[in-house]
C-alpha positions in Angstrom: -40.2 18.5 35.3 -36.9 20.1 34.3 -35.8 20.5 37.9 -36.2 16.8 38.5 -34.2 15.9 35.4 -31.5 18.4 36.3 -31.2 17.0 39.9 -30.8 13.5 38.4 -28.1 14.9 36.2 -26.2 16.3 39.1 -26.4 13.0 41.0 -25.1 11.2 38.0 -22.2 13.5 37.6 -21.2 13.0 41.1 -20.7 9.2 40.7 -17.2 7.8 40.3 -16.2 7.6 36.6 -16.0 4.1 35.2 -13.9 2.8 32.4 -16.7 3.6 30.0 -16.3 7.2 30.8 -12.6 7.1 29.7 -13.8 5.7 26.4 -16.2 8.6 26.2 -13.4 11.1 26.9 -11.5 9.6 24.0 -14.5 9.8 21.7 -15.1 13.4 22.7 -11.4 14.2 22.0 -11.7 12.6 18.5 -14.9 14.5 17.7 -13.5 17.7 18.9 -10.6 17.6 16.5 -12.1 15.4 13.8 -11.2 17.8 11.0 -7.6 17.8 12.1 -7.6 14.0 12.2 -9.2 13.9 8.8 -6.6 16.3 7.4 -3.8 14.2 8.8 -5.3 11.0 7.5 -5.8 12.4 4.0 -2.3 13.9 4.1 -0.7 10.5 5.0 -2.7 8.6 2.4 -2.0 11.2 -0.2 1.8 11.3 0.4 1.9 7.5 0.6 0.2 7.3 -2.8 2.4 10.0 -4.2 5.5 8.3 -2.9 4.4 4.9 -4.2 3.7 6.1 -7.8 7.0 8.0 -7.9 9.0 4.9 -7.1 10.7 3.1 -10.0 9.1 -0.2 -11.1 11.2 -3.2 -9.9 11.0 -6.5 -11.8 12.1 -9.8 -10.5 13.4 -12.8 -12.5 13.7 -16.3 -11.0 15.9 -19.1 -12.1 15.7 -22.5 -10.4 18.6 -24.9 -9.9 18.9 -28.3 -8.4 21.8 -29.1 -6.0 22.7 -32.7 -5.1 25.1 -33.7 -2.4 27.3 -35.4 -5.1 27.2 -36.0 -8.8 25.8 -39.1 -10.4 28.2 -42.1 -10.4 29.0 -43.0 -14.0 32.0 -45.2 -13.0 31.6 -47.6 -10.1 33.4 -46.8 -6.9 34.9 -43.6 -8.2 33.5 -41.7 -5.2 35.8 -43.6 -3.0 38.7 -41.7 -4.5 37.2 -38.4 -3.3 36.8 -39.3 0.4 39.1 -36.4 1.4 37.3 -33.8 -0.6 33.8 -34.8 -1.7 30.7 -33.4 -0.2 29.7 -36.9 1.1 31.8 -36.0 4.1 29.9 -32.8 4.8 26.9 -32.4 6.9 23.9 -31.8 4.6 22.7 -28.6 6.2 26.1 -26.9 6.4 26.8 -28.0 2.8 23.6 -26.4 1.4 24.1 -23.2 3.5 27.6 -23.0 2.1 26.3 -23.3 -1.5 23.8 -20.5 -0.9 26.7 -18.2 0.2 28.8 -19.2 -2.8 25.9 -18.2 -5.1 25.9 -14.8 -3.4 29.6 -14.5 -3.4 31.7 -11.8 -5.0 33.5 -14.3 -7.2 30.3 -15.5 -8.9 29.1 -11.9 -9.2 32.4 -10.9 -10.8 32.2 -13.8 -13.2 28.7 -12.6 -14.3 30.0 -9.0 -14.7 32.8 -10.2 -16.9 30.5 -12.4 -19.1 27.9 -9.7 -19.6 30.3 -6.8 -19.6 28.2 -5.1 -16.9 31.1 -3.0 -15.7 30.7 -1.0 -19.0 26.9 -0.9 -19.0 25.9 2.7 -18.1 22.2 1.9 -17.7 23.0 -1.0 -15.3 25.4 1.2 -13.3 22.9 4.1 -13.2 25.3 6.5 -15.0 23.4 6.8 -18.2 22.0 10.3 -17.3 25.4 11.8 -16.6 26.5 14.3 -19.3 29.8 15.5 -17.8 32.5 13.3 -19.4 35.0 13.8 -16.5 32.4 13.0 -13.9 31.3 10.0 -15.9 34.8 8.6 -16.2 35.4 9.1 -12.5 32.1 7.5 -11.5 32.6 4.6 -13.9 36.1 3.9 -12.5 34.7 3.9 -8.9 31.6 1.8 -9.8 31.5 -1.7 -8.4 29.3 -3.7 -10.8 29.8 -6.9 -8.8 28.5 -5.3 -5.6 25.4 -4.1 -7.5 24.8 -7.7 -8.6 25.2 -8.9 -5.1 22.9 -6.3 -3.6 20.0 -7.2 -6.0 20.5 -11.0 -5.7 18.5 -13.2 -3.4 18.7 -16.9 -2.8 15.6 -18.8 -1.6 15.8 -22.6 -0.9 12.6 -24.4 -1.7 11.3 -25.9 1.5 12.0 -29.7 2.0 13.7 -30.0 -1.4 17.1 -29.6 -3.1 15.8 -26.9 -5.3 17.1 -23.3 -5.0 15.5 -20.2 -6.5 17.9 -17.5 -7.7 16.0 -14.2 -7.7 17.4 -11.1 -9.2 15.5 -7.8 -9.2 16.0 -4.7 -11.4 14.3 -2.0 -13.3 14.8 -3.7 -16.7 12.8 -7.0 -16.9 14.9 -8.4 -19.7 18.2 -7.5 -18.0 16.9 -9.1 -14.7 16.2 -12.4 -16.5 19.5 -12.3 -18.3 21.5 -11.7 -15.1 19.5 -14.3 -13.2 20.4 -17.0 -15.8 24.0 -15.8 -15.9 24.3 -16.2 -12.1 22.9 -19.7 -12.3 25.3 -20.7 -15.1 28.3 -19.0 -13.5 27.7 -20.9 -10.3 27.3 -24.2 -12.2 30.5 -23.6 -14.2 32.4 -22.6 -11.1 31.3 -25.7 -9.3 32.4 -27.9 -12.2 35.7 -26.1 -12.4 36.2 -26.8 -8.7 35.4 -30.5 -9.2 37.9 -30.7 -12.1 40.5 -28.9 -10.1 40.1 -31.5 -7.4 40.4 -34.2 -10.0 43.6 -32.8 -11.3 45.0 -32.6 -7.8 44.0 -36.3 -7.2 45.7 -37.3 -10.4 48.9 -35.5 -9.5 48.9 -37.1 -6.1 48.2 -40.6 -7.4 50.9 -40.2 -10.1 53.5 -39.4 -7.4 52.4 -42.4 -5.4 52.6 -44.6 -8.5 56.3 -43.8 -9.0 57.1 -44.8 -5.4 54.9 -48.0 -5.6 56.5 -49.0 -8.9 60.0 -48.7 -7.4 59.0 -50.7 -4.4 57.5 -53.4 -6.7 60.6 -53.5 -8.8 62.9 -53.8 -5.8 60.8 -56.6 -4.3 60.7 -58.5 -7.7 64.4 -58.0 -8.0 65.0 -59.3 -4.5 63.0 -62.5 -5.2 64.9 -63.0 -8.4 68.2 -62.4 -6.8 67.3 -64.7 -3.9 66.6 -67.6 -6.3 69.7 -66.9 -8.3 71.8 -66.5 -5.3 70.8 -69.8 -3.7 70.5 -71.7 -7.0 67.4 -73.6 -6.0 68.0 -76.8 -8.2 67.5 -80.5 -7.6 71.1 -81.4 -6.8 72.8 -83.6 -4.2 74.9 -82.4 -1.3 78.1 -83.8 -2.8 77.6 -81.9 -6.0 77.0 -78.8 -4.0 80.2 -79.3 -2.0 82.2 -79.7 -5.3 80.5 -76.7 -6.8 81.3 -74.6 -3.7 85.0 -75.7 -3.7 85.4 -74.7 -7.4 83.5 -71.4 -6.9 85.6 -70.1 -4.0 88.4 -68.7 -6.1 86.0 -67.4 -8.7 83.8 -65.7 -6.1 86.8 -64.0 -4.5 87.9 -62.5 -7.8 84.4 -61.4 -8.6 84.1 -59.9 -5.2 87.1 -57.7 -5.8 85.8 -56.6 -9.2 82.4 -55.9 -7.8 83.8 -53.8 -5.1 85.7 -51.7 -7.6 82.5 -51.2 -9.7 80.6 -50.3 -6.5 83.1 -47.6 -5.6 82.9 -46.2 -9.1 79.0 -46.3 -9.1 78.8 -44.8 -5.7 81.1 -41.9 -6.7 78.9 -41.1 -9.7 75.6 -41.4 -7.7 77.0 -39.3 -4.8 78.0 -36.6 -7.3 74.6 -36.2 -8.9 72.8 -36.5 -5.5 74.9 -33.7 -4.0 74.2 -31.6 -7.1 70.5 -32.2 -6.8 70.6 -31.0 -3.2 72.5 -27.9 -3.9 70.3 -26.5 -6.8 67.2 -26.9 -8.8 66.8 -29.9 -10.9 66.7 -27.8 -14.0 70.2 -26.5 -13.3 72.0 -29.7 -12.3 75.4 -29.7 -14.0 76.3 -33.4 -13.7 78.3 -35.0 -16.5 75.8 -37.8 -16.9 73.0 -35.3 -17.2 74.7 -32.8 -19.5 75.7 -35.6 -21.9 72.0 -36.7 -22.3 70.7 -35.4 -25.7 67.1 -35.5 -24.6 67.8 -33.3 -21.6 69.7 -30.9 -23.8 66.7 -30.5 -26.0 64.2 -30.1 -23.1 66.4 -27.4 -21.6 66.4 -25.4 -24.9 62.6 -25.8 -25.1 62.2 -24.7 -21.4 64.3 -21.6 -21.9 62.3 -20.6 -25.0 59.0 -21.1 -23.2 60.2 -19.0 -20.3 61.0 -16.2 -22.7 57.6 -16.5 -24.3 55.8 -16.5 -20.9 57.6 -13.3 -19.8 56.7 -11.5 -23.1 53.0 -12.6 -22.8 52.8 -11.3 -19.2 53.9 -7.9 -20.4 50.9 -7.9 -22.8 48.2 -9.8 -21.0 47.0 -10.6 -17.5 47.9 -13.8 -15.8 44.4 -15.3 -16.5 44.6 -14.7 -20.3 44.1 -17.9 -22.3 47.4 -17.4 -24.2 49.3 -16.9 -20.9 47.6 -20.0 -19.4 48.5 -22.0 -22.5 52.2 -21.1 -22.4 52.2 -21.6 -18.6 50.7 -25.1 -19.1 53.4 -25.9 -21.7 56.1 -24.5 -19.4 54.9 -26.7 -16.5 54.7 -29.7 -18.7 58.3 -29.1 -20.1 59.5 -28.6 -16.5 57.8 -31.8 -15.5 59.4 -33.7 -18.4 62.8 -32.2 -17.6 62.5 -33.2 -14.0 61.3 -36.6 -14.9 64.3 -37.3 -17.2 66.7 -36.0 -14.6 65.0 -38.2 -12.0 65.3 -41.2 -14.5 69.1 -40.6 -14.8 69.4 -40.2 -11.1 67.4 -43.4 -10.6 69.5 -45.1 -13.2 72.7 -44.1 -11.4 71.1 -45.1 -8.2 70.1 -48.4 -9.7 73.7 -48.9 -10.9 74.9 -48.1 -7.4 72.4 -50.4 -5.9 73.1 -53.0 -8.5 76.9 -52.8 -7.8 76.3 -52.9 -4.1 73.9 -55.8 -4.6 76.5 -57.6 -6.7 79.1 -57.2 -3.9 76.5 -58.4 -1.4 75.6 -61.3 -3.6 79.1 -62.4 -4.0 79.7 -62.1 -0.3 76.5 -63.9 0.4 77.3 -66.5 -2.1 80.6 -67.2 -0.3 78.7 -67.3 3.0 76.0 -69.4 1.4 78.4 -71.9 0.0 80.0 -72.3 3.4 76.8 -72.7 5.3 74.3 -73.8 2.6 73.3 -76.9 4.3 73.2 -75.3 7.7 71.0 -72.4 6.5 68.5 -74.2 4.3 65.6 -73.6 6.7 66.5 -69.9 7.2 66.7 -69.5 3.4 63.3 -70.9 3.0 61.8 -68.5 5.5 63.6 -65.5 3.8 62.3 -66.6 0.4 58.7 -66.7 1.7 59.0 -63.3 3.2 60.3 -61.8 -0.1 57.5 -63.4 -2.0 54.9 -61.9 0.4 56.4 -58.5 0.1 56.4 -58.7 -3.7 52.8 -59.9 -3.8 51.7 -57.1 -1.5 53.4 -54.4 -3.5 51.9 -55.9 -6.7 48.3 -55.6 -5.3 48.7 -52.0 -4.0 50.3 -51.0 -7.3 47.4 -52.5 -9.4 44.8 -50.8 -7.2 46.4 -47.4 -7.4 46.8 -47.8 -11.2 43.1 -48.7 -11.5 42.0 -45.6 -9.5 44.2 -43.3 -11.5 42.6 -44.5 -14.7 39.1 -44.1 -13.3 39.7 -40.5 -12.0 41.2 -39.6 -15.4 38.0 -40.9 -17.0 35.8 -39.1 -14.6 37.5 -35.8 -15.3 36.9 -36.3 -19.0 33.2 -37.0 -18.3 32.8 -33.6 -16.5 30.0 -34.8 -14.3 28.4 -32.0 -12.1 26.1 -32.3 -9.1 24.4 -29.0 -9.9 21.9 -28.6 -12.8 19.8 -25.7 -14.1 16.2 -26.8 -13.8 14.3 -23.7 -15.0 15.7 -20.7 -16.8 14.5 -17.3 -15.7 11.8 -15.8 -17.9 11.3 -12.2 -18.6 8.9 -10.9 -15.9 5.7 -9.3 -17.1 4.7 -7.6 -13.8 6.6 -5.5 -11.4 7.0 -6.7 -7.8 7.5 -3.2 -6.4 6.1 -0.7 -5.7 3.2 -2.7 -4.2 0.5 -0.1 -4.6 -2.3 -1.8 -2.8 -0.1 -2.9 0.1 1.4 0.6 0.5 -2.0 2.2 0.4 -3.3 -0.2 3.1 -0.3 0.6 5.2 -0.7 4.3 4.5 -4.4 4.1 5.5 -3.6 2.2 8.7 -0.7 4.5 9.6 -2.8 7.6 8.7 -5.6 6.4 10.9 -3.3 5.6 13.8 -1.4 8.9 13.4 -4.6 11.0 13.2 -6.1 9.3 16.3 -2.9 9.5 18.2 -2.5 13.2 17.3 -6.0 14.2 18.4 -5.8 12.1 21.6 -2.3 13.5 22.5 -3.5 17.1 21.8 -6.5 16.4 24.1 -4.2 15.0 26.8 -2.1 18.1 26.5 -5.2 20.2 27.0 -5.2 20.9 30.7 -8.4 22.9 30.7 -11.7 22.0 32.3 -14.4 21.3 29.7 -17.1 19.0 31.1 -18.9 17.8 34.1 -16.7 14.8 34.2 -13.7 17.1 34.5 -15.3 18.9 37.4 -16.0 15.6 39.2 -12.7 14.0 38.3 -10.3 16.8 39.1 -12.1 19.4 41.3 -14.3 16.8 43.1 -17.0 19.4 43.5 -20.7 19.2 42.8 -21.8 20.5 39.5 -24.5 23.1 40.2 -25.2 23.6 36.5 -23.9 24.8 33.1 -24.3 28.1 31.3 -24.4 27.8 27.6 -22.6 30.2 25.3 -24.6 33.2 24.4 -24.4 34.2 20.8 -24.0 38.0 20.1 -27.3 39.8 19.6 -26.7 43.5 18.8 -30.3 44.4 19.3 -30.0 43.5 23.0 -27.1 46.0 23.7 -29.2 49.0 24.8 -29.1 51.3 27.8 -25.3 51.3 27.9 -25.2 47.5 28.4 -21.8 46.1 27.3 -22.7 42.4 27.1 -26.1 40.9 26.5 -25.1 37.7 28.4 -25.1 39.6 31.7 -28.9 40.1 31.6 -29.8 37.3 29.2 -32.1 35.4 31.5 -34.1 38.6 31.7 -33.9 39.6 28.1 -34.6 36.0 26.9 -36.6 34.4 29.7 -37.5 31.4 27.6 -34.0 30.7 26.4 -31.9 27.6 27.4 -29.6 29.9 29.4 -32.5 31.2 31.5 -33.5 27.6 32.1 -29.9 26.7 33.1 -29.9 29.6 35.6 -33.2 28.4 37.1 -31.7 25.0 37.4 -28.7 26.4 39.4 -31.2 28.3 41.6 -33.1 25.1 42.3 -29.9 23.1 43.0 -28.7 25.8 45.5 -32.1 25.8 47.3 -32.0 21.9 47.6 -28.6 22.0 49.3 -30.0 23.5 52.5 -33.8 23.1 52.6 -34.0 23.8 56.4 -31.8 26.9 56.5 -31.8 28.9 53.2 -28.5 30.0 51.8 -29.0 33.8 51.9 -25.5 35.1 51.2 -23.7 33.7 48.1 -20.2 34.6 46.9 -19.6 34.1 43.2 -15.9 33.8 42.3 -13.5 32.1 39.9 -9.9 31.0 39.8 -8.8 33.6 37.2 -10.1 36.8 35.6 -12.6 36.9 32.8 -14.3 33.6 33.5 -17.9 34.9 33.9 -18.3 35.7 37.6 -20.3 38.9 36.9 -22.5 37.1 34.3 -23.3 34.3 36.7 -23.9 36.7 39.6 -26.3 39.0 37.7 -28.2 36.2 36.0 -28.5 34.3 39.3 -29.8 37.5 40.9 -32.4 37.8 38.1 -33.5 34.2 38.6 -33.9 34.6 42.4 -35.8 37.8 42.0 -38.1 36.2 39.5 -39.1 33.7 42.3 -40.4 36.6 44.4 -37.4 37.2 46.6 -35.8 40.6 47.2 -32.3 40.2 45.9 -29.3 42.5 46.1 -26.2 42.0 43.9 -23.1 43.6 45.3 -19.9 44.3 43.3 -17.2 43.5 45.8 -14.5 43.5 43.1 -12.8 46.7 44.1 -10.0 46.3 41.7 -11.7 45.7 38.4 -15.4 46.2 39.0 -17.8 45.3 36.1 -21.3 44.9 37.6 -22.3 48.4 36.7 -21.4 47.7 33.1 -23.5 44.6 33.2 -26.5 46.5 34.5 -26.0 49.5 32.3 -25.2 51.8 35.2 -22.5 54.3 36.2 -20.0 53.7 39.0 -19.8 57.2 40.6 -20.9 55.8 44.0 -21.5 52.4 45.6 -20.2 50.0 48.2 -17.0 51.7 48.9 -18.9 54.9 49.9 -21.1 53.0 52.3 -18.1 51.3 54.0 -16.4 54.6 54.4 -19.5 56.1 55.8 -19.9 58.8 53.2 -23.2 57.4 52.0 -26.1 55.4 53.4 -27.3 52.1 52.2 -30.5 53.6 50.9 -28.5 56.1 48.8 -26.1 53.4 47.5 -28.6 50.8 46.5 -30.1 51.2 43.0 -33.1 49.7 41.4 -32.6 47.6 38.2 -34.9 47.0 35.3 -35.8 43.6 36.9 -38.5 43.6 39.6 -37.2 42.8 43.1 -33.6 42.9 41.9 -31.4 45.6 43.4 -27.8 46.5 42.7 -25.0 48.0 44.7 -22.1 48.9 42.5 -18.5 49.1 43.6 -18.2 52.8 43.7 -14.9 54.6 43.7 -11.9 52.2 43.7 -10.1 52.4 47.1 -6.3 52.2 47.4 -6.6 49.3 49.9 -9.4 47.0 48.8 -8.4 44.0 50.9 -8.3 46.0 54.1 -11.6 47.7 53.3 -13.4 44.4 52.7 -11.8 42.8 55.8 -12.9 45.8 58.0 -15.6 45.6 60.7 -17.4 48.4 58.9 -17.9 46.1 55.9 -19.1 43.3 58.1 -21.6 45.6 59.7 -22.8 46.7 56.2 -23.3 43.1 55.2 -25.2 42.3 58.4 -27.5 45.3 57.8 -28.1 44.3 54.1 -28.9 40.7 55.1 -31.7 42.1 57.3 -33.1 44.2 54.5 -33.0 41.6 51.6 -33.8 38.0 51.1 -30.7 37.1 49.2 -27.3 38.8 48.8 -25.1 37.9 45.9 -21.4 39.0 46.0 -19.5 39.5 42.7 -15.9 39.0 44.0 -12.4 39.2 42.5 -10.6 35.9 41.3 -9.2 33.7 44.0 -5.7 33.3 42.6 -5.1 36.9 41.7 -5.9 38.5 45.1 -7.0 37.6 48.7 -10.3 39.5 48.6 -12.4 36.4 47.9 -10.9 34.5 50.8 -11.7 37.5 53.1 -15.3 37.6 51.9 -15.8 33.8 52.6 -16.2 34.5 56.4 -19.2 36.7 55.7 -21.2 34.5 53.3 -23.1 31.2 53.6 -21.6 29.6 50.5 -19.2 30.0 47.6 -19.8 29.2 43.9 -16.7 28.6 41.9 -17.1 29.6 38.2 -15.2 27.6 35.6 -15.0 28.8 32.0 -15.4 25.9 29.6 -12.1 25.2 27.7 -10.3 28.2 29.3 -9.9 27.5 33.0 -6.8 25.3 33.7 -7.1 22.3 36.0 -4.2 23.2 38.1 -5.4 26.8 38.5 -8.9 25.7 39.5 -7.5 23.2 42.0 -5.3 25.9 43.5 -8.3 28.1 43.9 -10.3 25.3 45.5 -7.4 24.6 47.9 -7.2 28.3 48.9 -10.9 28.3 49.6 -10.7 25.2 51.7 -7.7 26.5 53.6 -9.9 29.4 54.9 -12.7 26.9 55.8 -15.0 28.3 53.1 -18.2 26.4 52.3 -17.9 25.7 48.6 -21.4 25.0 47.3 -20.2 23.7 43.9 -19.0 24.7 40.5 -20.7 26.2 37.5 -19.4 25.6 33.9 -19.7 28.8 32.0 -19.7 29.7 28.3 -20.3 26.1 27.1 -20.7 25.9 23.3 -23.6 23.5 22.9 -23.1 23.4 19.1 -19.7 21.8 19.7 -20.1 18.0 19.5 -17.2 17.6 21.9 -19.7 18.3 24.7 -22.4 16.0 23.3 -23.4 14.4 26.6 -27.1 13.8 27.3 -27.6 16.6 29.7 -25.8 19.1 27.5 -28.1 18.0 24.7 -31.1 18.4 27.0 -30.2 22.0 27.8 -29.5 22.7 24.2 -32.8 21.5 23.1 -34.8 22.8 26.0 -35.0 26.3 24.6 -36.5 25.0 21.4 -39.4 23.2 23.1 -39.9 26.1 25.6 -40.5 28.5 22.8 -37.1 30.1 22.2 -37.2 29.2 18.5 -40.6 30.7 18.1 -39.5 33.9 19.8 -36.5 34.1 17.6 -38.5 33.5 14.5 -40.8 36.4 15.4 -37.9 38.6 16.0 -36.4 37.7 12.6 -39.8 38.4 10.9 -40.0 41.8 12.6 -36.5 42.7 11.4 -37.3 41.6 7.9 
């Protein structure tokens, strides 16, 4: 029954591996190093937990603000004044993105630092634990409180709304809430200040326009008046006009001369002040008309005093100090008044000049008018209509600008803002970091992945042959069987025997190892049922892989079947068969080859019936030449006629060439692989060398398999492991233990 099962196992092992077998390999790798994986997993989880609990608790406070595209309109049509600077001209998305960046800007953070005095808060700056005063002073000077505020500030727009959440995180929950509210208020105040600054700029610009429009209106009104006066639009007859013109000619001539004299005088005074204004600042104009004005004298005295006060304040305070700003405002106002008064005088002189020139023109025009009054009545009417249209147009523009100026002034006084604080930040009760549960989950997942990856990588780095799958996949040889690991049993080491495993199938005939040897014997016999394999070479890729153990136990198993079996030690470099059989190595195969001893004298009986042994004998200086000699071939031929089976214990294939030389004399070669020790590449090289010499490789045997290791938990391994229990090995062991007790 066991032989049938074992044959089925061999056939199964020779089938191509499927994807499921790869999964099995991974499972075996994990089971092999499970404790290492568990240790890595526990270590990762432990260090994750330790790292998490050692992290400082971070609290987050959230303030919510509402941002509109523009402020509410308290005055109608006021927004029209802001067409050049209001957000109504901005794209909505870019406007809100800009506002988010402004909230996170350094200017807002600096305003918060100044209001809360964070630049002097040692706890906030993280300098509260410094004891060295010098270092504390140096670190305090280098600290950037505004940057700390920016680093812990986050802005989150609420989806599909105009609400914005201002989040600030810190180790102190109360401080986090205070800073979050301070950021919101600082941003709102800064936005309002920007609005008011725009309003002031608009007022200044409109005021300048008002002066120009007022001048234009006055000129147009004066032109209309002068036109009426000049042409004396009255209900009179033509004769009366002729008489009037005749009487006025002399008068107009005298008036024209006088007007010319006054015009020259006015032009001289106006040119004098105009040149002075071009050459220097308005405050330093030294015209006689200006210096004689008492109001300007008073303003200059006031301006000089304010300049002196402003210089003194700058030496004591910064340029943004309220006192400095107040004096600066007064200084600007005084300068504005002074310039206004100078401009009034200049305009007055200009008006006199224009008036004098106008008088000259009027008189000349009157002369011309009188001469051609009747002829130019139609032209005069057209001119009059043009002047009236210009006056009315100037009047309308002036009134509109005046209205807008008053409305902007009122809007600035209202201080309307398009940003409002919706919800103040509350003191947070729970920390947002560290997130213990999340970190532990991540640690568990990472530990699991790391442990699995480690054991799999270590298995991939393991290039040894460990299973039947490895034999089939890499060596592509039939698996003749496996030999389980033999545990040390000191009571079996008698008669000079060095290792109980070498004779274990004889010493423990009901053991799982003995059954495995019988399985190998059966598999070899099935390979050539018509022509028995009588001469078997047992070799391996490297030393100490169990060749002698396999050779001796296979010989025991064959002899138990009634065959006369001779085991020869052909390892003439490091012979070990004599130690396995508990014999001496004074004589043996080397003596027979050299002709100094007969076969009968060299062959020894063993403690196993039908099992005979020929040890190596004295180690020759040229083992390869001796084994390759015709004498050795003749000895082998003679031995084959005397015994049913010959088993050759040979040197390793890789180390020396003896095994390749022996292959020409045997019917088949068995390649022994030590589980978990033989390297794949070395075994492949051994197989290649055997194939190169046309050796018939019967298959491979896995030796020293630890059946207690779950890495090798395949079905057939389990079967072999349990076979000894059912066969009576446990009963035998129990009796032995009772005897010892």
